[in-house]
C-alpha positions in Angstrom: -31.7 14.4 3.7 -28.3 16.0 5.0 -26.3 18.5 3.2 -23.8 15.7 2.1 -26.7 13.8 0.4 -28.1 16.8 -1.3 -24.7 17.8 -2.7 -23.4 14.4 -3.5 -21.0 13.6 -5.3 -19.5 17.0 -4.5 -18.1 17.0 -1.1 -19.4 19.4 1.4 -16.1 21.0 2.4 -15.3 21.7 -1.3 -18.6 23.4 -1.8 -18.0 25.5 1.3 -14.5 26.5 0.4 -14.6 26.7 -3.5 -18.2 27.9 -4.4 -20.4 29.1 -1.5 -20.8 32.8 -1.9 -18.2 33.0 -4.7 -19.3 31.2 -8.0 -21.6 29.0 -9.7 -21.5 25.3 -9.4 -23.2 22.6 -11.4 -23.3 19.1 -9.8 -24.6 16.3 -12.4 -26.6 13.6 -10.8 -24.5 10.5 -10.0 -26.3 7.2 -10.5 -28.4 6.4 -7.3 -27.1 9.4 -5.5 -30.1 11.9 -5.7 -33.6 10.8 -6.4 -35.9 13.5 -7.8 -37.4 15.6 -4.9 -40.8 16.1 -6.5 -42.7 14.7 -9.4 -45.7 15.8 -11.5 -48.2 13.9 -9.6 -47.0 15.4 -6.3 -47.2 18.8 -7.7 -50.8 18.1 -8.7 -51.5 17.1 -5.1 -50.0 20.3 -3.8 -52.0 22.4 -6.0 -55.2 20.8 -4.8 -54.5 22.3 -1.3 -56.6 25.2 -2.1 -56.0 27.4 0.9 -52.2 27.8 0.2 -52.7 29.1 -3.3 -53.4 32.8 -2.4 -51.7 35.7 -3.9 -47.9 35.7 -3.3 -47.8 32.0 -3.3 -48.5 31.5 -7.0 -47.4 33.2 -10.1 -47.9 32.5 -13.7 -45.5 33.9 -16.3 -45.8 33.8 -20.0 -43.2 35.2 -22.5 -41.2 37.0 -19.7 -44.3 38.9 -18.4 -46.4 38.0 -15.3 -49.9 37.2 -16.0 -52.3 39.4 -14.0 -53.8 37.6 -11.1 -57.5 38.7 -12.0 -57.2 36.1 -14.8 -56.7 33.1 -12.6 -57.6 34.1 -9.2 -61.0 33.9 -7.7 -62.8 35.5 -4.6 -63.7 32.3 -2.5 -66.3 32.5 0.4 -65.0 30.8 3.5 -66.4 30.7 7.2 -63.9 33.4 8.0 -64.9 35.7 5.1 -63.8 36.0 1.5 -60.3 35.2 0.3 -58.6 35.3 -3.1 -57.4 31.9 -4.3 -56.0 30.6 -7.6 -58.6 28.5 -9.4 -56.9 25.3 -10.6 -58.9 25.1 -13.9 -57.7 28.4 -14.8 -54.2 27.8 -13.9 -54.2 24.7 -15.9 -55.5 26.7 -19.0 -52.5 29.0 -18.8 -50.2 26.1 -18.3 -51.7 24.7 -21.5 -50.6 28.1 -23.3 -47.1 27.4 -22.2 -46.9 29.7 -19.0 -44.4 28.9 -16.3 -45.8 28.1 -13.0 -44.1 29.5 -9.9 -45.3 27.8 -6.7 -43.9 29.8 -3.9 -43.2 28.6 -0.3 -44.2 25.0 -0.9 -42.2 23.9 2.1 -45.2 24.9 4.1 -47.4 22.2 2.6 -44.7 19.6 1.6 -43.2 18.0 4.4 -40.3 16.4 2.2 -39.3 20.0 1.0 -39.7 21.4 4.6 -37.1 19.0 5.9 -34.7 20.3 3.4 -35.2 24.0 3.9 -34.9 23.3 7.7 -31.7 21.6 7.0 -30.2 24.3 4.7 -31.3 27.0 7.3 -29.4 25.4 10.1 -26.3 24.6 7.8 -25.9 28.1 6.7 -27.7 30.3 9.5 -30.0 31.4 6.7 -33.6 32.0 5.9 -34.6 29.4 3.4 -37.7 28.3 1.5 -38.7 26.3 -1.3 -40.2 27.1 -4.6 -41.4 25.0 -7.5 -41.0 26.1 -11.1 -43.0 24.1 -14.0 -42.2 25.2 -17.5 -42.7 24.2 -21.0 -40.6 23.7 -24.3 -39.9 26.8 -26.1 -41.6 29.3 -23.9 -39.4 31.4 -21.7 -40.9 32.3 -18.3 -38.2 34.7 -16.8 -35.9 37.1 -18.7 -32.5 37.5 -17.5 -32.1 38.7 -13.8 -30.4 38.1 -10.6 -31.7 36.9 -7.2 -31.1 38.7 -3.8 -30.4 35.5 -2.2 -28.4 32.3 -3.1 -30.2 29.6 -5.0 -29.9 25.9 -5.1 -31.9 24.4 -7.9 -32.4 20.6 -8.3 -34.1 19.4 -11.4 -36.8 16.8 -10.9 -38.3 16.2 -14.3 -37.4 17.0 -17.9 -34.5 19.2 -19.0 -33.8 22.9 -18.6 -31.2 24.9 -20.1 -29.6 27.7 -17.8 -27.5 30.6 -19.3 -25.2 32.3 -16.9 -23.6 35.5 -17.5 -20.3 36.9 -17.0 -21.0 39.9 -14.7 -22.3 39.7 -11.3 -24.0 42.2 -9.0 -21.9 42.9 -5.9 -23.8 41.6 -3.0 -27.2 43.0 -4.1 -30.0 44.0 -1.6 -32.4 45.3 -4.5 -33.1 44.6 -8.1 -31.1 46.5 -10.6 -34.4 47.6 -12.3 -38.0 46.5 -12.4 -40.8 46.6 -14.8 -41.0 47.1 -18.7 -38.6 46.9 -21.6 -36.5 49.9 -20.5 -35.7 48.1 -17.1 -34.9 44.7 -19.0 -32.6 46.6 -21.3 -30.6 47.9 -18.4 -30.3 44.4 -17.0 -29.3 42.8 -20.3 -26.6 45.5 -20.7 -25.2 44.9 -17.2 -25.3 41.1 -17.4 -22.2 40.8 -19.5 -21.1 38.1 -22.1 -22.5 34.6 -21.8 -20.2 32.8 -19.5 -21.6 29.2 -19.7 -24.6 27.0 -20.5 -25.8 24.3 -18.2 -28.3 21.7 -19.3 -30.1 20.5 -16.1 -31.3 16.8 -16.1 -33.3 14.9 -13.5 -31.4 14.8 -10.3 -28.7 17.6 -11.4 -28.1 20.4 -8.9 -27.1 24.0 -9.7 -25.8 26.5 -7.2 -26.0 30.3 -8.0 -24.6 32.9 -5.5 -26.9 36.0 -5.3 -26.1 38.6 -7.8 -25.3 36.2 -10.8 -27.2 37.1 -13.8 -28.9 34.0 -15.4 -32.1 32.8 -17.3 -33.5 29.6 -18.2 -35.5 27.7 -20.7 -37.3 24.5 -20.9 -35.5 22.5 -23.9 -37.4 19.2 -24.7 -40.9 19.0 -23.1 -42.0 19.9 -19.8 -39.5 20.8 -17.0 -40.0 20.7 -13.4 -37.5 21.8 -10.8 -37.3 23.0 -7.1 -35.1 25.9 -5.9 -34.2 26.5 -2.4 -33.3 30.0 -1.4 -30.5 30.7 1.0 -30.2 34.2 2.8 -27.7 34.4 5.6 -27.3 37.4 7.6 -25.1 40.1 6.0 -23.9 43.7 6.9 -27.5 45.0 6.4 -28.4 42.9 9.4 -25.3 44.1 11.4 -26.5 47.8 10.6 -29.8 47.1 12.1 -28.4 45.5 15.2 -25.9 48.4 15.5 -28.7 50.8 15.5 -30.4 49.2 18.4 -27.0 48.8 20.4 -25.9 52.4 19.7 -29.0 54.0 21.0 -28.1 52.8 24.6 -25.2 55.4 24.5 -26.6 58.7 25.7 -23.9 60.3 23.4 -25.2 58.6 20.2 -28.7 60.0 21.2 -27.5 63.6 21.5 -28.2 66.4 19.2 -25.6 67.1 16.6 -23.8 70.5 16.4 -25.0 72.6 13.6 -22.6 72.1 10.8 -24.1 75.2 8.9 -22.5 77.4 11.3 -19.7 75.3 13.0 -18.6 72.5 10.8 -15.4 71.9 12.9 -17.5 71.0 15.9 -19.6 68.7 13.7 -16.4 67.0 12.5 -15.3 66.4 16.1 -18.6 65.1 17.1 -18.7 62.8 14.2 -15.1 61.5 14.9 -16.3 60.9 18.6 -19.5 59.0 17.2 -17.1 56.9 14.9 -15.0 55.7 17.7 -17.9 54.9 19.9 -19.6 53.0 17.1 -16.3 51.2 16.1 -16.1 50.3 20.0 -19.6 48.7 20.0 -18.9 46.8 16.8 -15.7 45.2 18.2 -17.1 44.4 21.6 -17.8 40.9 22.8 -21.4 42.0 23.5 -22.2 42.9 20.1 -20.6 39.8 18.9 -23.1 37.9 21.0 -26.0 40.0 19.7 -24.9 39.1 15.9 -24.5 35.2 16.9 -28.1 35.4 18.5 -29.4 36.8 15.3 -27.6 34.3 13.2 -29.1 31.5 15.6 -32.6 32.9 15.2 -32.2 33.4 11.4 -33.4 30.0 10.5 -36.5 28.0 11.3 -36.6 25.6 14.1 -39.2 22.9 13.3 -41.2 21.6 16.1 -43.3 18.3 16.2 -46.3 18.7 18.4 -46.4 15.9 20.9 -49.8 14.4 20.9 -51.8 13.1 22.7 -49.7 14.0 25.6 -48.2 17.4 25.4 -45.3 17.9 27.9 -46.1 19.2 31.4 -45.1 22.7 31.9 -43.2 24.1 35.0 -44.8 27.3 35.9 -42.8 30.4 37.3 -44.0 33.4 38.9 -42.0 36.7 39.1 -41.0 37.7 42.7 -40.7 41.3 43.8 -36.7 41.0 43.9 -35.3 43.8 41.6 -33.2 43.0 38.6 -32.5 43.9 35.1 -30.6 42.8 32.0 -27.9 45.1 31.4 -26.1 45.4 28.1 -22.5 46.0 28.4 -19.5 45.9 26.0 -18.3 42.7 27.6 -21.8 41.2 27.2 -25.2 41.0 28.6 -25.5 40.8 32.6 -28.1 39.8 34.9 -27.9 42.6 37.5 -29.4 42.4 41.0 -28.6 43.7 44.5 -26.2 41.0 44.9 -24.1 41.8 41.8 -23.8 41.0 38.1 -23.9 37.6 36.6 -23.0 37.1 32.8 -25.9 35.8 30.7 -23.9 34.6 27.6 -26.4 34.2 24.7 -29.5 33.8 27.0 -30.1 37.4 27.2 -33.4 37.6 25.2 -35.2 34.8 27.2 -33.7 36.5 30.3 -35.4 39.8 29.4 -38.7 38.1 28.6 -38.8 36.2 31.9 -38.2 39.4 34.0 -40.8 41.3 32.3 -43.5 38.7 32.9 -45.7 38.2 36.0 -45.5 34.4 35.2 -44.4 32.0 32.5 -43.5 28.4 32.0 -40.4 26.6 30.8 -42.4 25.4 27.8 -43.5 28.7 26.9 -39.9 30.0 27.1 -38.8 27.3 24.9 -41.5 28.0 22.4 -40.8 31.7 22.3 -37.0 31.3 21.9 -36.5 28.1 20.0 -33.0 29.2 18.7 -31.7 29.2 22.4 -30.6 25.6 23.1 -32.3 23.7 25.9 -29.2 23.5 28.1 -28.8 27.3 28.1 -32.4 27.9 28.9 -32.4 25.4 31.9 -29.1 27.1 33.1 -30.9 30.6 32.9 -34.0 29.1 34.8 -31.7 27.8 37.6 -29.9 31.2 37.8 -33.3 32.9 38.1 -34.4 30.6 40.9 -31.1 30.9 42.7 -31.3 34.6 42.6 -34.9 34.4 43.9 -36.1 36.2 40.9 -38.7 33.5 40.2 -40.4 30.8 42.2 -42.3 27.9 40.9 -46.0 27.5 41.5 -49.0 25.4 40.5 -51.4 27.5 38.3 -55.2 27.0 38.9 -57.0 25.8 35.8 -60.5 25.6 35.2 
């Protein structure tokens, strides 16, 4: 399924320009446009895959409160040692009482959902996963809250009423409050007035940007829906990249003047640091680092080719000196013969130069976000500069 099929009948360009990152969007299912992604029988099959249902992968919520894991998790003996897993019979007991089931990271065990999370991750340069929610009429699982990532919810069975509130947290990176009635009172006060109600029916899609206050309730019998999380890189990621890039500048590693005794000297030093940091952020080299982070943000699924995995070309590092140098204009491969721009292939170049030996297949596996053409060009450059040479490893 591509993005157009998932959003239909809403056009992709309209979703990107009018809704993505800015406001909620309800897309009712058009006849024959979007089949249910999962059904009750399929959820039962997934719940039978016992090794997946460890703590963190399953949550039961009843009347807005999480049920303690000790009531439905058991210690199971395995050849590798004891692990805690959900007991399907105990889970079923709580579902019969009206508990909401949250099945996390089901894309790890459901190929049909994994294909969608991979597609969404690639479309939006985002971390993405899929959770399944099963809830029952009249019993609310979650109180009003906002998410720290964008959400695409697709109704699969039954109906669910979503309440969307007028206020929105501004690009949150942490919950407003957690735990207890006092925390929930803060959230309820911050959510603002009810802005709208959406009744989701099978095939309907609802998009909520991060920070939108909402809650939901099954309205007529059992309800089943899948949510896909979308978390692209943000300014928070830029700050982490900036920290690593800044420490290459000796002046940014220097001690600060003592502002207690000489605040003017500290002011001047901080002004100099601000200029240096601005120079880094606006440089082509830092832009490349951000693009590399965006390319590696999402999953790159790989199908193992059996029974004949690809033959690897092995490379041995020579004694010719070289380094990857990070400059404002971009990463360079520096040898005694000069400097050659690396473009966005700086991470595999760093890895290759630091290894006594490696293979092209290994390099591709370690850096799946670097396109094959860029990796082939890098290997050709390393051979041309006599930094690596091909060899046949002795096996057995």
